[in-house]
C-alpha positions in Angstrom: 0.0 0.0 0.0 1.4 3.4 -0.9 2.4 5.9 1.7 1.1 9.3 1.4 2.0 12.4 3.6 -0.7 14.9 4.1 -0.5 18.3 5.9 -3.6 19.1 7.9 -4.6 22.3 9.7 -4.7 22.1 13.4 -8.5 21.9 13.3 -8.6 18.8 11.0 -5.7 17.2 12.9 -7.7 17.6 16.1 -10.7 16.2 14.3 -8.7 13.1 13.3 -7.3 12.7 16.8 -10.7 12.9 18.4 -12.0 10.3 16.0 -9.3 8.0 17.0 -9.7 8.8 20.7 -13.4 8.1 20.5 -12.6 4.5 19.5 -14.3 4.5 16.2 -11.1 4.4 14.3 -7.7 2.8 15.2 -5.5 5.1 13.2 -5.4 8.2 11.0 -5.3 6.1 7.9 -8.6 4.7 8.6 -10.1 8.1 9.3 -8.8 9.5 5.9 -9.9 6.4 4.1 -13.5 6.6 5.4 -13.5 10.4 4.7 -12.4 9.9 1.1 -15.1 7.1 0.5 -17.6 9.5 1.8 -16.3 12.3 -0.5 -16.5 9.9 -3.5 -20.0 9.0 -2.7 -21.0 12.6 -2.4 -19.3 13.3 -5.8 -21.1 10.6 -7.4 -24.4 11.8 -6.0 -23.7 15.3 -7.2 -22.7 14.2 -10.7 -25.9 12.0 -10.9 -28.0 15.1 -10.1 -26.3 16.9 -13.0 -26.2 14.0 -15.5 -29.9 13.0 -15.1 -31.3 16.3 -16.5 -28.6 16.4 -19.2 -29.5 12.9 -20.2 -33.2 13.9 -20.4 -32.4 17.0 -22.4 -30.3 15.1 -24.8 -33.1 12.4 -25.2 -35.7 15.2 -26.0 -33.4 16.7 -28.6 -32.6 13.5 -30.2 -36.3 12.4 -30.3 -37.1 15.5 -32.6 
C-alpha cells in the first residue's frame, strides 16, 4: 500500500485525533480512508443530479 504524507490544519488534525480517541477508528489512515470514501459517494451523487437532467435533455433533442 502506498504511503502518502498529508499536511492538515490544526483543526483537521484535532478532528482526526478525536475520531481515533473516540474508539471509532484505530488510526489516522482509517479516518482519511473513510472520509475519502464519503467524498467519493458525495461526488457521485452530485454528478448523478447533474447527469440526469442532461440525459433527459439530450433524449428530448434526439427524439425530434
